[in-house]
N, C-alpha and C positions, 0 to 999 in steps of 0.2 A: 426550541431547536438547539441542538448541540453540534458544534463543529469538532471534528477529530482530524487533526493534522499530524502527519508523520513525515519525517525526513529519514532517508536511508542512504548509507554509504555502502557500495558494493565491496566485496572482498578484493583486496589487492592481488591475491593469487589468481584471479580470473584473467584470462587473456582478453584482449580488446573485443574479439569476436564473441566470447562468452558473455562479456558485459553487455554488448548490444543485444544478444539473444535474451539474456536475463531481464533486461529492462523491458523489452517487447513482451515477454511472457508475463511479467508482473503486471504491466499495464493492462493487457488484454484480459487476463483472468480476474483481476480485482474489479475492473470496470464492468465485467460481465455479471458481477454480484448485484448490481443495481437492478431492482425489480425482482430479485430472487429471495431477499431477506426482509421480513417485515420490519418496518421502522427505519430502514436505510433509504434516505431520500435522494442522496446524490453521491456519486463516486467519480472523482476526477484525478487521474494520475498524470503527473508531468515528468517527462523523461528528456525533454529538451531544455537546455539552460545555458546561461552565460558562463564564460570561462572563470569568472569571479566566484562562482558557486562552490561551496564545500560539500554539497550532497549530490548524489547521483539520481535520486528519485524522490518526488514529493507526492504524498497522497493528501488530497483535500476532500474530506467527506462530511456529509451532514446527516444527522439522525433526528428523529422526532423528539427524543428526550434522552436522558441519561440511562434509563432502563433499556431503551432500544440499543444504545451503544454497548451496554453490558451483554445483551443477548447476542448481538453481532459478534462480539469477541469470542464467544464460545460456540457459535453456530457451526455445524459440521461443514457447510459449504465454505465458510471463511477459513476454518481450520485446514481444510484440504488445500486451498490456495496458499495459505501461509506456510504450511509444511512442505508443499511441493515446489513452489516458485520463489517464495520470499526468503525464508530462513536459511535454506542451503546456499544462498548467494549473497547474503548481507552480513556485514561485520559490525555495523553501527546503526542504532535506531534511536531516534529522538521523537518524542510526541508531545502534543499539547492539545488539551480538550478544554473547550469553553462554551 
């Protein structure tokens, strides 16, 4: 099993209302990929956090193996979500795979 963790910081130029909507859209659309992409075992998006946090969104996902993670990253359904909901709203991305 491979864990794929991402932390995102939303663009500072977004209004508070836009940030709320972006977090909701990212969560709903990424979590909807579970069961849609072979090898993706779990997708959990966290948008609620303590004030001490330095990120706005956390993705905690699990894959069968490293090949499944690589396939997910280029999968058209993932690319659609990333290009439609994530990339337009995010200024910083950190990831860790293990």
